[in-house]
DSSP file (Angstrom, degrees, kcal/mol; ACC not computed):
  #  RESIDUE AA STRUCTURE BP1 BP2  ACC     N-H-->O    O-->H-N    N-H-->O    O-->H-N    TCO  KAPPA ALPHA  PHI   PSI    X-CA   Y-CA   Z-CA
    1    1 A X     >        0   0    0      0, 0.0     4,-2.3     0, 0.0     5,-0.2   0.000 360.0 360.0 360.0 -25.5    0.0    0.0    0.0
    2    2 A X  H  >  +     0   0    0      1,-0.2     4,-1.9     2,-0.2     5,-0.2   0.894 360.0  49.6 -62.7 -40.5    2.9    2.4    0.5
    3    3 A X  H  > S+     0   0    0      2,-0.2     4,-2.8     1,-0.2     5,-0.2   0.922 111.7  50.2 -68.2 -43.2    4.0    2.4   -3.0
    4    4 A X  H  > S+     0   0    0      1,-0.2     4,-2.4     2,-0.2    -2,-0.2   0.904 112.7  46.1 -56.5 -48.2    0.3    3.1   -4.1
    5    5 A X  H  X S+     0   0    0     -4,-2.3     4,-1.8     2,-0.2    -1,-0.2   0.824 112.0  49.5 -67.8 -34.5   -0.1    5.9   -1.8
    6    6 A X  H  X S+     0   0    0     -4,-1.9     4,-1.9    -5,-0.2    -2,-0.2   0.908 112.9  47.4 -69.4 -41.7    3.2    7.5   -2.6
    7    7 A X  H  X S+     0   0    0     -4,-2.8     4,-2.7     1,-0.2    -2,-0.2   0.925 112.5  49.7 -69.3 -40.6    2.5    7.3   -6.4
    8    8 A X  H  X S+     0   0    0     -4,-2.4     4,-3.1    -5,-0.2    -1,-0.2   0.873 109.0  52.9 -61.2 -37.4   -1.0    8.7   -5.9
    9    9 A X  H  X S+     0   0    0     -4,-1.8     4,-2.2     2,-0.2    -1,-0.2   0.910 110.7  45.8 -60.6 -43.7    0.5   11.5   -3.9
   10   10 A X  H  X S+     0   0    0     -4,-1.9     4,-2.6     2,-0.2     5,-0.2   0.890 113.3  50.0 -72.4 -39.3    3.0   12.4   -6.6
   11   11 A X  H  X S+     0   0    0     -4,-2.7     4,-3.3     2,-0.2     5,-0.3   0.938 109.4  51.7 -58.4 -44.9    0.3   12.2   -9.4
   12   12 A X  H  X S+     0   0    0     -4,-3.1     4,-2.3    -5,-0.2    -2,-0.2   0.923 112.5  45.4 -60.5 -40.7   -2.0   14.4   -7.4
   13   13 A X  H  X S+     0   0    0     -4,-2.2     4,-2.1     2,-0.2     5,-0.2   0.950 115.3  46.7 -63.6 -47.9    0.8   17.0   -7.0
   14   14 A X  H  X S+     0   0    0     -4,-2.6     4,-2.5     1,-0.2     5,-0.2   0.912 114.0  47.1 -63.1 -46.2    1.9   16.9  -10.6
   15   15 A X  H  X S+     0   0    0     -4,-3.3     4,-2.6    -5,-0.2    -1,-0.2   0.911 111.6  52.0 -66.1 -39.3   -1.7   17.1  -11.8
   16   16 A X  H  X S+     0   0    0     -4,-2.3     4,-1.7    -5,-0.3    -2,-0.2   0.871 112.6  43.3 -59.0 -42.1   -2.5   19.9   -9.5
   17   17 A X  H  X S+     0   0    0     -4,-2.1     4,-1.6     2,-0.2    -1,-0.2   0.887 113.9  49.4 -77.7 -39.6    0.4   22.0  -10.6
   18   18 A X  H  X S+     0   0    0     -4,-2.5     4,-1.7    -5,-0.2    -2,-0.2   0.936 111.0  52.4 -64.0 -42.5    0.0   21.3  -14.4
   19   19 A X  H  < S+     0   0    0     -4,-2.6     4,-0.3     1,-0.3     3,-0.3   0.924 110.2  47.1 -64.9 -41.3   -3.7   22.2  -14.1
   20   20 A X  H >< S+     0   0    0     -4,-1.7     3,-0.8     1,-0.2    -1,-0.3   0.793 107.5  58.6 -69.2 -24.6   -2.9   25.5  -12.4
   21   21 A X  H 3< S+     0   0    0     -4,-1.6    -1,-0.2     1,-0.2    -2,-0.2   0.840 101.0  56.0 -69.6 -31.9   -0.3   26.2  -15.0
   22   22 A X  T 3< S+     0   0    0     -4,-1.7     2,-0.7    -3,-0.3    -1,-0.2   0.526  91.8  75.4 -79.8  -1.9   -2.9   26.0  -17.7
   23   23 A X    <>  +     0   0    0     -3,-0.8     4,-2.3    -4,-0.3     8,-0.2  -0.718  50.6 168.7-110.5  81.2   -5.1   28.7  -16.2
   24   24 A X  T  4 S+     0   0    0     -2,-0.7    -1,-0.2     1,-0.2     7,-0.1   0.809  77.6  49.4 -67.7 -27.2   -3.4   32.0  -17.0
   25   25 A X  T  4 S+     0   0    0      1,-0.1     3,-0.3     2,-0.1    -1,-0.2   0.865 117.8  40.5 -81.5 -31.4   -6.6   34.2  -16.0
   26   26 A X  T  4 S+     0   0    0      1,-0.2     2,-0.3    -3,-0.1    -2,-0.2   0.897 131.6  17.1 -82.0 -42.6   -6.9   32.4  -12.7
   27   27 A X     X  +     0   0    0     -4,-2.3     4,-2.2    -7,-0.2     5,-0.3  -0.725  66.1 173.6-133.1  76.7   -3.3   32.0  -11.5
   28   28 A X  H  > S+     0   0    0     -2,-0.3     4,-2.1    -3,-0.3     5,-0.2   0.841  74.0  56.0 -64.6 -28.6   -1.1   34.4  -13.5
   29   29 A X  H  > S+     0   0    0      1,-0.2     4,-1.0     2,-0.2    -1,-0.2   0.945 115.1  33.9 -68.6 -43.6    2.0   33.6  -11.5
   30   30 A X  H  > S+     0   0    0      2,-0.2     4,-2.0     1,-0.2    -1,-0.2   0.750 115.4  58.3 -88.1 -15.3    2.2   30.0  -12.0
   31   31 A X  H  X S+     0   0    0     -4,-2.2     4,-3.4    -8,-0.2     5,-0.3   0.914 103.1  54.1 -65.6 -43.5    0.7   30.2  -15.5
   32   32 A X  H  X S+     0   0    0     -4,-2.1     4,-1.6    -5,-0.3    -2,-0.2   0.873 107.7  49.9 -62.6 -32.2    3.5   32.4  -16.6
   33   33 A X  H  X S+     0   0    0     -4,-1.0     4,-1.5     2,-0.2    -1,-0.2   0.946 110.5  50.7 -66.4 -48.2    5.9   29.7  -15.3
   34   34 A X  H ><>S+     0   0    0     -4,-2.0     5,-2.9     1,-0.2     3,-0.5   0.924 110.5  48.7 -57.4 -43.4    4.0   27.1  -17.3
   35   35 A X  H ><5S+     0   0    0     -4,-3.4     3,-1.2     4,-0.3     5,-0.4   0.864 106.9  56.5 -62.3 -31.7    4.2   29.2  -20.5
   36   36 A X  H 3<5S+     0   0    0     -4,-1.6    -1,-0.2    -5,-0.3    -2,-0.2   0.770 109.1  45.1 -74.9 -21.1    7.9   29.7  -19.9
   37   37 A X  T <<5S-     0   0    0     -4,-1.5    -1,-0.2    -3,-0.5    -2,-0.2   0.236 129.9 -92.9-102.4  16.0    8.5   25.9  -19.9
   38   38 A X  T < 5S+     0   0    0     -3,-1.2    -3,-0.2    -5,-0.1     3,-0.2   0.796  93.1 117.2  89.9  32.0    6.3   25.4  -23.0
   39   39 A X    > < +     0   0    0     -5,-2.9     3,-1.6    -8,-0.2    -4,-0.3   0.154  36.1 112.7-112.5  20.7    2.8   24.6  -21.5
   40   40 A X  G >   +     0   0    0     -5,-0.4     3,-1.6    -6,-0.3     4,-0.2   0.766  64.8  69.4 -62.9 -24.7    1.2   27.7  -23.0
   41   41 A X  G >  S+     0   0    0      1,-0.3     3,-1.1    -3,-0.2    -1,-0.3   0.718  83.5  73.5 -68.1 -14.6   -0.9   25.5  -25.3
   42   42 A X  G X  S+     0   0    0     -3,-1.6     3,-2.2     1,-0.2    -1,-0.3   0.679  70.2  87.8 -68.2 -16.4   -2.8   24.4  -22.2
   43   43 A X  G X  S+     0   0    0     -3,-1.6     3,-1.3     1,-0.3    -1,-0.2   0.757  78.6  64.4 -63.2 -24.2   -4.6   27.7  -22.0
   44   44 A X  G <  S+     0   0    0     -3,-1.1    -1,-0.3     1,-0.3     3,-0.2   0.651 102.6  49.2 -74.8 -10.8   -7.3   26.4  -24.3
   45   45 A X  G <> S+     0   0    0     -3,-2.2     4,-2.1   -23,-0.2    -1,-0.3  -0.043  75.3 123.0-104.4  28.1   -8.3   23.9  -21.8
   46   46 A X  H <> S+     0   0    0     -3,-1.3     4,-2.3     1,-0.2     5,-0.3   0.871  70.3  49.0 -62.3 -39.5   -8.4   26.3  -19.0
   47   47 A X  H  > S+     0   0    0      1,-0.2     4,-2.4     2,-0.2     5,-0.5   0.928 111.7  50.6 -69.8 -43.1  -12.0   25.6  -17.9
   48   48 A X  H  >>S+     0   0    0      1,-0.2     4,-2.0     2,-0.2     5,-1.9   0.941 110.4  49.2 -59.5 -43.8  -11.4   21.9  -17.8
   49   49 A X  I  <>S+     0   0    0     -4,-2.1     5,-3.4     3,-0.2     6,-0.3   0.903 117.7  39.3 -62.8 -42.8   -8.4   22.2  -15.7
   50   50 A X  I  <5S+     0   0    0     -4,-2.3     5,-0.4     3,-0.2    -2,-0.2   0.906 121.7  38.4 -73.6 -44.7  -10.0   24.5  -13.2
   51   51 A X  I  <5S+     0   0    0     -4,-2.4    -2,-0.2    -5,-0.3    -3,-0.2   0.862 135.5   6.3 -75.1 -36.3  -13.4   23.0  -12.9
   52   52 A X  I  X5S+     0   0    0     -4,-2.0     4,-1.7    -5,-0.5    -3,-0.2   0.807 124.7  43.5-122.2 -51.2  -12.5   19.3  -13.0
   53   53 A X  I  ><S+     0   0    0     -5,-1.9     4,-3.1     2,-0.2     5,-0.3   0.931 108.9  53.1 -73.9 -44.3   -8.8   18.4  -13.1
   54   54 A X  H  ><S+     0   0    0     -5,-3.4     4,-2.4    -6,-0.2     5,-0.2   0.949 115.5  40.7 -59.3 -52.1   -7.4   20.6  -10.4
   55   55 A X  H  > S+     0   0    0     -5,-0.4     4,-2.3    -6,-0.3    -1,-0.2   0.869 114.7  52.7 -51.9 -42.0  -10.0   19.5   -7.8
   56   56 A X  H  X S+     0   0    0     -4,-1.7     4,-2.2     2,-0.2    -2,-0.2   0.934 110.1  45.6 -69.8 -42.2   -9.7   16.0   -8.9
   57   57 A X  H  X S+     0   0    0     -4,-3.1     4,-2.7     2,-0.2     5,-0.2   0.941 113.8  51.0 -67.2 -45.3   -5.9   15.7   -8.6
   58   58 A X  H  X S+     0   0    0     -4,-2.4     4,-2.3    -5,-0.3    -1,-0.2   0.857 110.0  49.7 -61.3 -32.0   -6.1   17.5   -5.2
   59   59 A X  H  X S+     0   0    0     -4,-2.3     4,-2.7    -5,-0.2    -1,-0.2   0.940 108.6  52.6 -63.3 -46.4   -8.6   15.1   -4.1
   60   60 A X  H  X S+     0   0    0     -4,-2.2     4,-2.8     1,-0.2    -2,-0.2   0.925 111.6  45.6 -50.7 -51.2   -6.4   12.3   -5.3
   61   61 A X  H  X S+     0   0    0     -4,-2.7     4,-2.2     1,-0.2    -1,-0.2   0.913 113.4  51.1 -64.9 -40.9   -3.4   13.7   -3.2
   62   62 A X  H  X S+     0   0    0     -4,-2.3     4,-2.1    -5,-0.2    -2,-0.2   0.920 111.9  44.8 -61.7 -41.2   -5.7   14.2   -0.1
   63   63 A X  H  X S+     0   0    0     -4,-2.7     4,-3.0     2,-0.2     5,-0.2   0.962 113.8  51.8 -70.6 -48.3   -7.1   10.7   -0.2
   64   64 A X  H  X S+     0   0    0     -4,-2.8     4,-1.4     1,-0.2    -1,-0.2   0.828 112.0  44.7 -48.6 -43.2   -3.5    9.3   -0.8
   65   65 A X  H  < S+     0   0    0     -4,-2.2     4,-0.5     2,-0.2    -1,-0.2   0.840 112.4  50.8 -74.4 -35.6   -2.1   11.2    2.1
   66   66 A X  H >< S+     0   0    0     -4,-2.1     3,-0.9    -5,-0.2     4,-0.4   0.894 113.2  47.4 -67.8 -41.1   -5.1   10.2    4.4
   67   67 A X  H >X S+     0   0    0     -4,-3.0     3,-1.8     1,-0.2     4,-0.5   0.840  98.8  69.3 -69.1 -29.6   -4.6    6.6    3.4
   68   68 A X  H >X S+     0   0    0     -4,-1.4     4,-2.1     1,-0.3     3,-0.7   0.723  86.5  68.9 -59.2 -21.0   -0.9    6.9    4.0
   69   69 A X  H <> S+     0   0    0     -3,-0.9     4,-1.5    -4,-0.5    -1,-0.3   0.793  90.4  61.4 -65.3 -30.2   -1.7    7.2    7.7
   70   70 A X  H <4 S+     0   0    0     -3,-1.8    -1,-0.2    -4,-0.4    -2,-0.2   0.783 112.4  35.5 -71.7 -21.8   -2.8    3.6    7.7
   71   71 A X  H << S+     0   0    0     -3,-0.7    -2,-0.2    -4,-0.5    -1,-0.2   0.778 131.8  24.4-103.0 -28.9    0.7    2.4    6.7
   72   72 A X  H  < S-     0   0    0     -4,-2.1    55,-1.1    54,-0.1    -3,-0.2   0.682  75.0-154.4-112.3 -20.1    3.0    4.9    8.6
   73   73 A X     <  +     0   0    0     -4,-1.5     2,-0.7    -5,-0.3    -4,-0.1   0.797  44.6 139.3  50.4  35.9    1.0    6.2   11.6
   74   74 A X    >>  -     0   0    0     -6,-0.2     4,-2.3     1,-0.2     3,-0.7  -0.882  36.3-166.4-114.8 104.4    2.9    9.4   11.7
   75   75 A X  H 3> S+     0   0    0     -2,-0.7     4,-2.2     1,-0.2     5,-0.2   0.778  84.1  54.8 -57.1 -36.6    0.4   12.3   12.5
   76   76 A X  H 3> S+     0   0    0      2,-0.2     4,-1.6     1,-0.2    -1,-0.2   0.846 111.2  44.7 -71.3 -34.9    2.7   15.2   11.6
   77   77 A X  H <> S+     0   0    0     -3,-0.7     4,-2.4     2,-0.2    -2,-0.2   0.935 116.5  46.5 -75.6 -44.1    3.5   13.8    8.1
   78   78 A X  H  X S+     0   0    0     -4,-2.3     4,-1.5     1,-0.2    -2,-0.2   0.844 111.8  50.5 -66.6 -33.1   -0.2   13.0    7.5
   79   79 A X  H  X S+     0   0    0     -4,-2.2     4,-2.3     2,-0.2    -1,-0.2   0.915 113.3  44.9 -69.8 -42.8   -1.4   16.5    8.8
   80   80 A X  H  X S+     0   0    0     -4,-1.6     4,-1.2     1,-0.2    -2,-0.2   0.859 114.5  52.4 -69.3 -36.3    1.2   18.3    6.5
   81   81 A X  H  X S+     0   0    0     -4,-2.4     4,-0.7     1,-0.2    -1,-0.2   0.821 114.1  39.9 -68.8 -28.9    0.0   15.9    3.6
   82   82 A X  H  X S+     0   0    0     -4,-1.5     4,-2.4   -17,-0.2    -2,-0.2   0.850 105.9  63.3 -87.3 -39.0   -3.6   16.6    4.0
   83   83 A X  H  X S+     0   0    0     -4,-2.3     4,-2.9     2,-0.2     5,-0.2   0.893 100.1  56.0 -57.7 -45.3   -3.3   20.5    4.7
   84   84 A X  H  X S+     0   0    0     -4,-1.2     4,-1.7     1,-0.2    -1,-0.2   0.968 114.0  35.1 -55.1 -61.2   -1.8   21.1    1.1
   85   85 A X  H  X S+     0   0    0     -4,-0.7     4,-2.9     1,-0.2     5,-0.3   0.874 114.9  59.6 -65.4 -31.9   -4.6   19.5   -0.9
   86   86 A X  H  X S+     0   0    0     -4,-2.4     4,-2.6     1,-0.2    -1,-0.2   0.948 107.2  47.1 -59.3 -43.4   -7.2   20.8    1.7
   87   87 A X  H  X S+     0   0    0     -4,-2.9     4,-2.4     2,-0.2    -1,-0.2   0.873 110.8  51.8 -63.0 -38.9   -6.0   24.3    0.9
   88   88 A X  H  X S+     0   0    0     -4,-1.7     4,-1.4     2,-0.2    -2,-0.2   0.930 112.5  43.6 -59.4 -52.2   -6.2   23.7   -2.7
   89   89 A X  H  X S+     0   0    0     -4,-2.9     4,-2.5     1,-0.2     5,-0.2   0.900 114.6  50.7 -66.3 -36.3   -9.8   22.4   -2.6
   90   90 A X  H  <>S+     0   0    0     -4,-2.6     5,-2.3    -5,-0.3    -2,-0.2   0.919 108.5  52.0 -66.2 -39.2  -10.8   25.3   -0.2
   91   91 A X  H  <5S+     0   0    0     -4,-2.4    -1,-0.2     1,-0.2    -2,-0.2   0.800 114.3  45.6 -65.9 -28.7   -9.3   27.8   -2.5
   92   92 A X  H  <5S+     0   0    0     -4,-1.4    -2,-0.2    -3,-0.2    -1,-0.2   0.832 125.8  18.6 -79.9 -38.6  -11.3   26.2   -5.3
   93   93 A X  T ><5S+     0   0    0     -4,-2.5     3,-1.2    -5,-0.1     4,-0.3   0.820 128.6  19.4-106.4 -81.1  -14.7   25.9   -3.8
   94   94 A X  T 3 5S+     0   0    0      1,-0.3     3,-0.3    -5,-0.2    -3,-0.2   0.796 127.9  40.2 -64.9 -25.7  -15.6   27.8   -0.7
   95   95 A X  T > <S+     0   0    0     -5,-2.3     3,-1.2     1,-0.2    -1,-0.3   0.267  83.3 104.5-105.3  11.1  -13.1   30.6   -0.7
   96   96 A X  T <  S+     0   0    0     -3,-1.2    -1,-0.2     1,-0.3     5,-0.1   0.727  72.8  61.4 -70.0 -21.2  -13.1   31.3   -4.5
   97   97 A X  T 3  S+     0   0    0     -3,-0.3     2,-0.3    -4,-0.3    -1,-0.3   0.632  89.9  83.5 -83.9  -5.7  -15.1   34.4   -4.3
   98   98 A X  S X  S-     0   0    0     -3,-1.2     3,-1.5    -7,-0.1     4,-0.2  -0.688  78.8-130.1 -91.9 145.4  -12.4   36.2   -2.1
   99   99 A X  T >  S+     0   0    0     -2,-0.3     3,-0.8     1,-0.3     4,-0.3   0.822 106.1  60.3 -68.4 -29.2   -9.4   37.9   -3.7
  100  100 A X  T 3> S+     0   0    0      1,-0.2     4,-1.6     2,-0.1    -1,-0.3   0.352  76.7  94.1 -77.0   6.9   -7.0   36.2   -1.3
  101  101 A X  H <> S+     0   0    0     -3,-1.5     4,-2.5     1,-0.2    -1,-0.2   0.809  78.9  58.9 -74.4 -25.3   -8.1   32.7   -2.6
  102  102 A X  H <> S+     0   0    0     -3,-0.8     4,-2.9    -4,-0.2    -1,-0.2   0.877 102.8  53.2 -66.5 -39.1   -5.2   32.6   -5.0
  103  103 A X  H  > S+     0   0    0     -4,-0.3     4,-2.7     2,-0.2    -2,-0.2   0.916 107.8  51.0 -55.2 -46.9   -2.9   33.1   -2.2
  104  104 A X  H  X S+     0   0    0     -4,-1.6     4,-2.9     1,-0.2    -2,-0.2   0.955 109.9  50.7 -60.0 -51.5   -4.4   30.1   -0.5
  105  105 A X  H  X S+     0   0    0     -4,-2.5     4,-2.7     1,-0.2     5,-0.2   0.922 108.9  49.0 -53.2 -48.5   -4.0   28.0   -3.6
  106  106 A X  H  X S+     0   0    0     -4,-2.9     4,-2.8     2,-0.2    -1,-0.2   0.936 111.3  51.6 -58.6 -41.8   -0.4   28.9   -4.0
  107  107 A X  H  X S+     0   0    0     -4,-2.7     4,-2.7     1,-0.2    -2,-0.2   0.956 110.2  48.7 -54.5 -50.0    0.2   28.0   -0.4
  108  108 A X  H  X S+     0   0    0     -4,-2.9     4,-2.4     1,-0.2    -1,-0.2   0.887 112.7  46.1 -57.6 -39.6   -1.5   24.7   -0.8
  109  109 A X  H  X S+     0   0    0     -4,-2.7     4,-1.8    -5,-0.2    -1,-0.2   0.876 112.4  52.4 -71.8 -29.5    0.5   23.8   -3.9
  110  110 A X  H  X S+     0   0    0     -4,-2.8     4,-3.1    -5,-0.2    -2,-0.2   0.940 112.0  44.8 -65.4 -45.8    3.7   24.9   -2.2
  111  111 A X  H  X S+     0   0    0     -4,-2.7     4,-3.1     1,-0.2     5,-0.2   0.935 111.8  53.1 -60.5 -48.0    2.9   22.6    0.8
  112  112 A X  H  X S+     0   0    0     -4,-2.4     4,-1.4     1,-0.2    -1,-0.2   0.822 112.3  45.7 -57.4 -37.5    2.0   19.8   -1.5
  113  113 A X  H  X S+     0   0    0     -4,-1.8     4,-2.6     2,-0.2     5,-0.2   0.909 111.4  51.1 -66.9 -46.5    5.3   20.3   -3.3
  114  114 A X  H  X S+     0   0    0     -4,-3.1     4,-2.4     1,-0.2    -2,-0.2   0.912 111.5  47.2 -64.5 -41.9    7.3   20.5   -0.1
  115  115 A X  H  X S+     0   0    0     -4,-3.1     4,-2.1     2,-0.2    -1,-0.2   0.851 109.9  53.3 -69.8 -29.0    5.7   17.3    1.3
  116  116 A X  H  X S+     0   0    0     -4,-1.4     4,-1.5    -5,-0.2    -2,-0.2   0.948 109.8  46.2 -62.3 -48.9    6.3   15.5   -1.8
  117  117 A X  H  X S+     0   0    0     -4,-2.6     4,-3.0     1,-0.2     3,-0.4   0.917 112.6  52.1 -54.8 -44.7   10.0   16.4   -1.9
  118  118 A X  H  X S+     0   0    0     -4,-2.4     4,-3.1     1,-0.2    -1,-0.2   0.920 109.8  50.2 -63.3 -39.9   10.2   15.4    1.9
  119  119 A X  H  < S+     0   0    0     -4,-2.1    -1,-0.2     1,-0.2    -2,-0.2   0.745 111.9  46.9 -75.4 -20.5    8.6   12.0    1.0
  120  120 A X  H  < S+     0   0    0     -4,-1.5     3,-0.4    -3,-0.4    -2,-0.2   0.898 118.7  40.0 -78.8 -43.6   11.1   11.5   -1.8
  121  121 A X  H  < S+     0   0    0     -4,-3.0     2,-0.4     1,-0.3    -2,-0.2   0.934 135.0  17.6 -70.6 -47.9   14.1   12.4    0.4
  122  122 A X  S  < S-     0   0    0     -4,-3.1    -1,-0.3    -5,-0.2    -2,-0.1  -0.748  81.3-153.5-130.8  85.3   12.9   10.7    3.6
  123  123 A X        -     0   0    0     -3,-0.4     2,-0.1    -2,-0.4    -3,-0.1  -0.160  29.6-102.1 -62.8 151.4   10.1    8.1    2.9
  124  124 A X        -     0   0    0     -5,-0.1     2,-0.3  -122,-0.1    -1,-0.1  -0.429  36.6-166.1 -70.1 144.2    7.7    7.4    5.9
  125  125 A X        -     0   0    0    -53,-0.2   -53,-0.1    -2,-0.1   -54,-0.0  -0.955  32.9 -90.3-130.3 146.3    8.2    4.3    7.8
  126  126 A X        -     0   0    0     -2,-0.3     2,-0.6   -55,-0.1   -53,-0.2  -0.333  40.5-121.1 -62.7 142.3    5.8    2.8   10.3
  127  127 A X        -     0   0    0    -55,-1.1     2,-0.3    -3,-0.0    -1,-0.1  -0.794  25.1-151.4 -86.6 122.1    6.2    4.0   13.8
  128  128 A X        -     0   0    0     -2,-0.6     2,-0.3     1,-0.1     7,-0.1  -0.695  27.6-101.7 -91.2 144.5    6.9    1.2   16.2
  129  129 A X        -     0   0    0     -2,-0.3    -1,-0.1     1,-0.2     0, 0.0  -0.540  36.9-180.0 -73.6 128.8    5.9    1.5   19.8
  130  130 A X        +     0   0    0     -2,-0.3     2,-0.3     4,-0.0    -1,-0.2   0.597  52.4  96.9 -96.3 -21.9    8.9    2.3   21.9
  131  131 A X  S >> S-     0   0    0      1,-0.1     4,-2.3     2,-0.0     3,-0.7  -0.576  73.0-138.4 -80.2 129.5    7.2    2.5   25.3
  132  132 A X  H 3> S+     0   0    0     -2,-0.3     4,-1.7     1,-0.3     5,-0.2   0.849 103.2  57.3 -61.9 -31.9    7.5   -0.8   27.2
  133  133 A X  H 34 S+     0   0    0      1,-0.2    -1,-0.3     2,-0.2    -2,-0.0   0.844 109.6  44.2 -66.9 -32.6    3.9   -0.6   28.3
  134  134 A X  H <4 S+     0   0    0     -3,-0.7    -2,-0.2     1,-0.2    -1,-0.2   0.835 119.6  38.5 -77.7 -32.9    2.8   -0.5   24.8
  135  135 A X  H  < S-     0   0    0     -4,-2.3    -2,-0.2     2,-0.1    -3,-0.2   0.679  99.6-125.6 -88.7 -18.6    4.9   -3.1   23.4
  136  136 A X    ><  +     0   0    0     -4,-1.7     3,-1.1    -5,-0.3    -3,-0.1   0.421  63.4 137.9  87.4  -6.2    4.8   -5.6   26.2
  137  137 A X  T 3   +     0   0    0     -6,-0.2    -1,-0.3     1,-0.2    -2,-0.1  -0.439  63.2  25.4 -76.1 148.3    8.5   -5.7   26.4
  138  138 A X  T 3  S+     0   0    0      1,-0.3     2,-0.5    -2,-0.1    -1,-0.2   0.506  83.8 143.2  82.8   4.2   10.0   -5.7   29.8
  139  139 A X    <   -     0   0    0     -3,-1.1     2,-0.5    -7,-0.1    -1,-0.3  -0.670  30.3-169.4 -85.6 126.2    6.9   -7.1   31.4
  140  140 A X        -     0   0    0     -2,-0.5     2,-0.0    -3,-0.1    -3,-0.0  -0.956  19.3-131.2-115.6 116.0    7.9   -9.5   34.1
  141  141 A X        -     0   0    0     -2,-0.5     2,-0.3     1,-0.1    -2,-0.0  -0.388  25.3-121.3 -68.8 147.7    5.0  -11.7   35.4
  142  142 A X              0   0    0      1,-0.2    -1,-0.1    -2,-0.0     0, 0.0  -0.653 360.0 360.0 -88.2 141.0    4.7  -11.7   39.2
  143  143 A X              0   0    0     -2,-0.3    -1,-0.2     0, 0.0    -2,-0.0   0.390 360.0 360.0  89.9 360.0    4.8  -14.8   41.1
């Protein structure tokens, strides 16, 4: 399950960033970066990216990070992994009428990118119980 969640997390990140790069009118800063690397042709699919693909890929990343909890049980890693896609989805749906929603989207994408890089550099491993009471180690039966 670890490989599937890691792959889904990376796919969600890549899809979210490419979707945002395709919408010059919504996200001019990241769209200019996309045009600079040759993704300017994506502007014709702007509506598809913003209405369907960006939320879908963010939801995939959110689900992958939430399911990652089942394999590694590290709350700080899961929290950071869920916050990024959560901010992207929040910027897309409930906060989209506010001017600062693009800042929320950029923050969410940056967190998604940082968590993905962190996951590549230092993959999550299952946390083992270290306390003697939790693991049963060191328990000496009386009598």
